[in-house]
C-alpha positions as CSV (number, residue, x, y, z in Angstrom):
1,X,105.5,44.2,88.3
2,X,106.7,46.3,85.3
3,X,109.0,45.6,82.4
4,X,112.3,47.3,82.1
5,X,115.2,47.4,79.6
6,X,118.7,47.9,80.9
7,X,121.8,48.6,78.9
8,X,125.1,48.5,80.8
9,X,128.8,48.8,79.9
10,X,131.4,46.6,81.7
11,X,135.1,47.4,81.8
12,X,136.8,46.4,78.5
13,X,139.6,44.6,80.1
14,X,137.5,41.8,81.4
15,X,137.8,38.4,79.6
16,X,134.7,36.5,78.7
17,X,134.7,34.6,82.0
18,X,134.9,37.7,84.1
19,X,132.2,39.4,81.9
20,X,129.9,36.5,82.4
21,X,130.6,36.7,86.2
22,X,129.5,40.5,86.1
23,X,126.4,39.6,84.1
24,X,125.5,36.8,86.5
25,X,126.0,39.2,89.5
26,X,123.5,41.7,87.8
27,X,121.1,38.9,87.2
28,X,121.5,37.8,90.9
29,X,120.9,41.4,92.1
30,X,117.7,41.5,90.2
31,X,116.4,38.1,91.3
32,X,117.4,38.8,94.9
33,X,114.9,41.7,94.7
34,X,112.2,39.3,93.4
35,X,112.6,40.3,89.8
36,X,112.6,38.0,86.7
37,X,115.2,38.1,83.9
38,X,113.5,37.9,80.5
39,X,116.6,38.1,78.4
40,X,120.4,39.0,78.5
41,X,122.2,39.9,75.3
42,X,126.0,40.4,75.3
43,X,126.7,42.8,72.4
44,X,130.5,42.6,72.7
45,X,133.2,45.1,72.9
46,X,132.6,48.5,71.2
47,X,134.2,51.9,71.0
48,X,132.6,54.5,73.4
49,X,131.3,57.8,72.1
50,X,133.4,59.6,74.9
51,X,135.9,58.4,77.6
52,X,134.4,56.9,80.7
53,X,136.8,56.4,83.6
54,X,139.6,56.9,81.1
55,X,138.4,53.9,78.9
56,X,137.8,54.2,75.2
57,X,136.0,50.8,74.9
58,X,133.5,48.9,76.8
59,X,131.6,45.7,76.6
60,X,127.9,46.3,76.1
61,X,125.2,44.1,77.6
62,X,121.3,44.6,77.0
63,X,119.1,43.0,79.6
64,X,115.3,42.8,79.8
65,X,113.7,42.1,83.1
66,X,110.4,42.3,85.2
67,X,110.4,43.9,88.6
68,X,108.5,45.7,91.2
69,X,109.0,49.5,90.4
70,X,109.9,50.2,94.0
71,X,112.9,48.0,93.6
72,X,114.4,49.8,90.4
73,X,116.0,52.6,92.4
74,X,117.8,50.0,94.6
75,X,119.1,48.2,91.4
76,X,120.2,51.5,90.0
77,X,122.1,52.3,93.0
78,X,123.6,49.0,93.4
79,X,124.8,49.2,89.7
80,X,126.3,52.7,90.3
81,X,128.7,51.4,93.0
82,X,130.0,48.4,91.0
83,X,133.5,49.3,89.9
84,X,133.4,47.0,87.0
85,X,130.3,48.7,85.4
86,X,131.3,51.9,83.7
87,X,127.8,53.1,82.9
88,X,124.3,51.9,83.0
89,X,120.8,53.1,81.9
90,X,117.4,51.5,82.9
91,X,114.3,52.2,80.8
92,X,110.7,51.4,81.9
93,X,108.8,49.8,79.0
94,X,105.2,50.5,78.5
95,X,104.3,47.0,77.4
96,X,105.8,43.5,77.5
97,X,108.8,43.4,75.2
98,X,108.6,41.2,72.1
99,X,111.8,39.1,72.6
100,X,113.4,36.9,70.0
101,X,116.1,34.3,70.3
102,X,118.4,36.2,68.0
103,X,120.7,39.0,69.3
104,X,119.2,42.5,69.3
105,X,122.6,44.0,68.7
106,X,122.1,46.5,65.8
107,X,125.4,45.6,64.2
108,X,124.7,41.8,64.4
109,X,123.8,40.0,61.2
110,X,120.9,38.3,63.1
111,X,119.4,41.7,63.9
112,X,118.6,42.6,60.3
113,X,114.9,42.1,61.1
114,X,115.1,44.3,64.2
115,X,112.9,47.4,63.6
116,X,113.4,49.4,66.6
117,X,113.1,49.4,70.4
118,X,110.8,46.7,71.9
119,X,107.7,48.2,73.0
120,X,108.0,51.0,70.3
121,X,104.8,51.3,68.3
122,X,105.2,50.5,64.7
123,X,103.2,53.6,63.8
124,X,106.0,55.8,65.2
125,X,108.6,54.1,63.2
126,X,106.5,54.2,60.0
127,X,105.8,57.9,60.7
128,X,109.7,58.4,61.0
129,X,110.2,56.5,57.7
130,X,107.7,58.7,56.1
131,X,109.3,61.9,57.2
132,X,112.7,60.6,55.9
133,X,111.2,59.8,52.5
134,X,109.7,63.3,52.3
135,X,113.1,64.9,53.2
136,X,114.9,62.8,50.6
137,X,112.3,63.7,47.9
138,X,112.7,67.4,48.7
139,X,116.4,67.2,48.5
140,X,116.2,65.5,45.1
141,X,113.7,68.1,43.8
142,X,116.2,70.9,44.9
143,X,118.9,69.4,42.6
C-alpha cells in the first residue's frame, strides 16, 4: 500500500448536494479497490487557469488516500470517464502525509500554517526561502 494525493475538479454547476455525491462516488471507487481514504478537503469553487470543457470555473477537491499501486491506473481511468469531473491529477507521496483537521486550501484562513505539500521535506522549502531572500537582497543592492 502506498500513499497518494489526488486533486480533482468537479463541474461548477453542481450544487453542494451533487458535489458531495460526486466526492462520495470517488471515495467509493477507491474503497471498492481496497483503498483507504485518509482525508477529503473541499476547496470550493475557483476560477480555472484555462477553459476546460468550455467551463471557466470548477469546484476543487483535494483527497489523500492509501491504495495498492496496481489499482491507481484503474482509479485514474475511472476518473477520466466521469463526465462530472473536469480534470484530475494523482500524485504518489514518498511518505505518509501529515494531515491536520484544518483545510489545506491555500486561500483558507485556517491554512496559514500550511508550509507546503505533505511529504515535502522542510529542507527543500527552507532552501527555496533562502534563494528568494538572496534574490531580494541582490535586487535591493542594484537600486
